[in-house]
N, C-alpha and C positions, 0 to 999 in steps of 0.2 A: 265302599258301599255298593251293593249289588242288588239286582232285582230279586224279589222273593221267589224262590223256586218251589213250585207247588208239587213237590214229591211228598205226598201226604204221609204222615202228618208233619207240618213244619213247626207246630207249636205244641208246647205242653198244654194239657187241658186247662190249667188255671190261667195261663197267659192268653189262651184263645178266648176264654170267658171274659177276661178283662178287656181285650181288644174289642169284642163284640159289644159289650155293655157300654164301653166308652165311646166307640166310634159309630156305633149303629143307632145311638139314641139321639133323637132330635133335640131333646132337652139339653144333652151334653154339648151339642153343637152350638147352642145358643142362637145368635142371629145369623151365623154363617150359612151361606147357601150351599147345600150339599149336592146340588144338581151339577156337579162339576164333571171333569173328564172321567170317563169310565176306564177301568183297567183292561189291559190286553196282554195276553201271554205269548209264549214262544210260537214262532212259525214252525209248524210241524215239519220234521226232517229226521232222517236216519242218523245224522251226526249229533243230534241232541244228547247231552250228558257225556260226550266223549272226553271232554277235559276233566270232568269230575271223576270219571272212571280211570283215567290214565294218569292224572296228576293230583291225587287227592290232597296231598299236603299243601299245595299252593291253593287249591280250590277252597279249602277250609279257611284260609286266611281271609278270603272275601267275606265269609260269614262274620268274622270278627270286625272287619271294616264296617259292616252294616251297623253294628252297635256303636262304633266310634262316631260316625256321622250323626246317628240318631240322638245319642245322649248329648252331643255337642249342641245341636240345635235346640233341644228341649231345655237344657240348662240355661243357654243364652237367652231364651225367651221367657222362661218362668222364673229364673233367679238372676235378674239383671244386676242386683246389688250384691251378689255373692262375691267373696274375695276370689282373686285370681287363682289362689291355691286349690280351690275346689276342682277346677279343670286341670291346672298345671301339676297338682300334687295327687290328690285322691284318685280322680278318674284316670289321669295319665298312668299312674302306677298300676292301677287295676288292669288297664288295657295292655300295657307293655309287659308286665310281670306275671300276669295270670291269663288274660284272655288270648293274647297272641301266642303264648306258650302252649296252651291247649285250646285251640279254637274250636267252636261248635262244629259238629258234623253236618248239621243242616242249617240253612239260612234262618235268620230271625224274622219275626213279624215286627217290622220297625214301628208300626203304628202303636204297638203295645209299649214302646219306649218313648217315642216322640209324640205323645198324645196331644198336648196343647199345640205344638208346632204343626202337626198334621191337620188340626182343625183350623189353624190360622191360614195356611196356604196349601190346600189339597192339590191345587193346580201344579205348584212347584214340586210337590212330593211325587206326583205322577210323571212329571217331566224327567226327574232323576231316575225313577223306576224304569221308564221306557228306554232311556239311554243305557241303563245297566242290563236290560234284557239284550240289547245289541252287543254290549261287552261280552256277556256270557255266551251268546251264540257264535260270536266270532272266535272265541277261544275254542269252542267245539269244532268249528270248521277246520281251524288250523291244526288241531290235535288229532283229527280223524285220519289215520294212516291209509284208509281205503280210498281216499279221494286223490285223483290225479291233480297235477298243478292246474290244468285247464278247468277241471270240475270244481276245484277249490275256488278259483277266481269267479267262476259262475255263481257259486253258492254265496260268496261274499256280496256280489252284485245283487243277488236275490234278497239277501238280508237287509241291505241298504235300502232297496226299494220298499220292503216291508216296513222298515223304520220310517221312511218318508211318508208312508200312507197315513200317518197320524200327524198332520201339520199342527194340530193343537198341542202336541207334546214334543215334536222333534226339534232338536237343536239345529241351527243352520249349519250347512256345510261350507259357508263363507267364513273365512277367518275373521276374528274380532280383534281389534287393537287392544293394547293394554290399558288404554284410556278408560274403557268400560269397566275394567276391574280395579284400576288403581288411581283414577283421577276424578272420582265422584265425591260429593261432599262427605259421604260416610266412609270412604275408602281407607284401608290400612288399620282400622281400629282393632281388628281381631289379631293380626300378626304382631301388633305393638303390645297389646296387653297379654297375649297368650303365646309367646314365641315357641314354647315346647310343643304345645298341642297343634299349633300351626305347622311346625316342622313335621309332626306325626302325620297330619293330613297330606302334606306334600310327599312324604315318604310313601303313603298309601298310593298316591297318584303315580309316583315313579314306578312302583311295582305293577300297577294296573296296566300301564302302557308298555312297561318294559318287558313283561312276559310275552308280548307278541313277537319280539325280535328273535329269541331263540327258536320259537315255533316256525318262523318264516325262513331264517337263514340256515338252520341245521339241515343236514342232508339225510338223516335217518332218525329212527325213533330213539336210539341210544343217545345220539347227540342232542336231540331235543330234551330228553330227560336230564342230561347233564346241564344243559343251558338253563332250564327252568330251575333246577336245584341251586345253581350258582346265583341266579337272580334273587331267589328267596333268601339265600345266605347273605347276599349283599344288603337286602332290605333289613334283615335282622341286625346286621352290622351298623346300619344307619341309625337305628333307634337306641343304640347303646350310648351312654354318656351324653344324653340329650341336653341341648340341641346341637352340640358341637359337630356331629357327623351328619346331620340331616341336611336336605337340600336348602340352599339359601334363597332361591327364587323358585317360582312354580315350574316344575318339570314340563317341558314341551315335548310332544310326541316326536316331532321331526328331529329333535336332538337325541333323545333317549333311545328311540327305536327308528332309526333313519330308513332302514330297508322296508319295514312295515309301512312307514309314511310314504315312501316312494311308490310302493305297489298299490296302496289303498289310501290315497290322500283324503278322500271324502270322510272315511271313518276316523282318520287321525285328527282332522279338523273338528269333527263333531266332539271327540273326546277332549280336545283342548278347550273347546267352548264349555263343555260340561264341567270340567275341573275349574275353569275360571268362574263359572256361576256359583260353584260351591263356595269359593272365597267371597263372592259378593254377598251371598246370603249370610255368611258368618259376620261380615262387616256390618251389614244392616242390623242384625240382631245384637251385635256387641256395641254399637255406637249409640251412646245416650243422646246424641244430637238428633237422632231419628225418634220422634215421640212414639210411644207404644201404639197409638192409634194410627200412625202412618206406616208402620212396618209392613203390613200386608200390601198396601199400595206400592211401596217402593220395591218390594220383592216381585210383585206382578209386573211392574214396569221393566225391571231388569230381565225378567223371564221373557217378556215380549221382544225385547231387543235381542236376546240371544236366539230367538226363533226366527226373526226376520233376516233378510239377506241384504239389508241396506244400511242399517245404523252401525256406526263404528267399524265399517268394513275395511278389510285389507285385501290385497291381492295374494294369491298363493305364493308367488316369489317373495313378496314382502314378509309373509308369514315364515317362510323357510329362513330368510335372512335374519329376521328377528330371533328365531330359535337359536341360530348359530351365534349371534352377537351376545346373547345372554350368557354364553359360556357353559359348555356341557359340564365343566367341573363345578359350577354353581348349582346345577340341577340334579346332582346326585351321581353324575357320571353316566357312561353308556351302559346299556343293559347286557351287552355281550363283549367279549374280548378285553375285559378289564383286569387289572392287576389286583393283588391282594389288598394293598393299602387303598383307602378311600382317597379320591382326588381332593386336593387342597383348594378351597374356594378362593376367588379373587375379588369378591365384592362383600360388603357388609351384609349381615343376615337381614333378610327382608328388604333388600335394596329395591328401589323402584325404578323401572324403566318407563319413562314417559314418552308419549307419542302425540304428535300433531298431525291430524289427518291420516292417522295410521302409520306414520313414519317415525323412526327414532329421531329424537331431537336432542343433540348433544347439550344444548344450552339448558335443558330442563332436567338434566341428571342431577340428583341431589349430591351434596358434598360427600355423603357417606358412600356413594357409589362411584368408583373411579371412572374416568372418561374412557378407559379401555373397553368398557362394556358397550360402547357405541362404535367400535372399529368394525369395518367389514372384514371378512375372513381373509382376503388377500393381504390387506394391510397387517393383520395380526400375524400372518405367516412371515412377512418381511421383518417385523420386529423380533419375532422368535428366532429367525436366522441371524439377525444382528446380535442378539443376546448369546446365542451359541458361539458365534465367532469371538466375541469379547471374552468368553471363558478361556480362550486360548491365550497363554501369557505372551507368546510372540506377537500375536495380532494386537494385544493390548498395548504393548510397547510402541508399536508402529502408530496406533491411534494417538497415544500420548504425545508423540513427537510431531503430530500434524494438528496444530491448534484449530484450524478451520474445521476439520473433520470432527474433532472432539467437541467443538462448540455446537455443531449441527446435531450431534447425538444428544447432547445435554438439553438442547431446546425441544427435542422430541420426547423427552422422558415423561411428560405429563400425559401422554397417550397410552402409557403402559399400566397394567395392573399394579397395585401398591407393592406387592411382594417383589415383582420383577423390577419396579423402579428402584427399590432399595438395593437389590442385588447389583443392578447396573451401575448405580451411583458408587457402590463399594468397589466394583471393578475399576471404574474410572479413577477413583481416588488412589487405589493401589498402583495403577499404571502411572498416574501423575507423580506419585511419591517415588516410584522407581526411576522415573525419567529425570526428575529435578536434581540438580547438583546439590551437594551438601552446603547449606548456607554458612557463610562466614559470620562470625560473631561481630556485632556492631558495638559492643561494650568497649569503653576505653581500656586499653591495655596498661597494666601496672608496669612502671619502670623498674627494671631490675638490673643489678650489676651484671656485666657480661661474665660468663663463666670463665675462670682462669684457664689459660691455655696449658695443655699438658707439657711437662718439662721435656725438652728435646733429649732424645736418647743419645748417649755418647757414640760418636762415630768410631769405628774400629781403626786402630793405628795403621798408617800406611807404611809398609816395610821399606818403601823407596823414598820416604820423606828425607830431605836433607842431602840427597845424592843427585848430582847432575848426571845426565846420561853421558 
């Protein structure tokens, strides 16, 4: 979902009329106060529209993402009793089989789609829009080949300052812990009821942050084009056979696009907070435990927390560590340098990573999420090295012969992902079986007659027999 791009016209006449009649009418707004935040457009710059002009296929996908978020919020709010198949079937199929196949050339007017939701929380709508303006302008800066590296960094800093100039809309650049997204009374309702559509939203977010990485690390325009096309192809691969290939947890920018996050951490944190709030809004709208009359208040409370720099705060090192511990393979994989097959996830789909005071808490990991998700990266590398060594049959035999070493490895198994646990257990079983002597049978033996001795062969006659020397 991206900001409305005012390259006139952005709407068909009929859609524009609907939007104006619906949103501009005080009667339609009911009791809602429409003296909310005002819209603000792009910071004027020569690099504006560079991404659209140079990477049209990727840019058009964002126009389709607009529809996906808008129809999601509108249906969750206006059709709370609709069967899950409305989103998981009809809308999902339309988006993946038609809209993403031939995405719109121009951005959509989302308020013509999310009519009632936009009237419910115009403040949240504008927060999303303002962050999406930052998204679009950063793509432009990184796509503009006329900019030197130093000028590019300066333009990114200028865009971030422009973004912060709207404190009523800007997401905090302080990382927020997963507790804000996953440990509230309404949390997890959306991913539980709508796993396919949730996976689609996370795939959107993977591509939105992932596209930065080839634009940052590639050395020339051809390499950037190749990297962007590869990321788009990976996104399309994700949405096949849903939800099997989709991200299992929310993609984090520091994991998916690590070089972009290293160079521009403020932008990366803003985008993670943006994507986290998307999940929060979906949960509030999808959870029947939040009464209809309370949904606006809950969304505005969450929005205020995502704007401030104090609530549910983490340090930047903790944010990076959390991103790594969630496992890049569970987030859709890296955005560059990937192999053709999609990475195999190591946690259950929708697994929750809980935090106390912004820190990972092993004790609060659900049973569906292996404890390996809480390992630090150094420990994970040690276990991976052990696993690689045990794949060597010679080393396995030596481990099997050392009972103390084998027992130590077995005790550490619970810290590995489920798939690696099973592989390691199988390797140890094979080693033990190869090392163990063949067991003797303990069953009583049947008494049997001894086999007859073979008849002695006649000895040849001695020619000297009977003669004395």
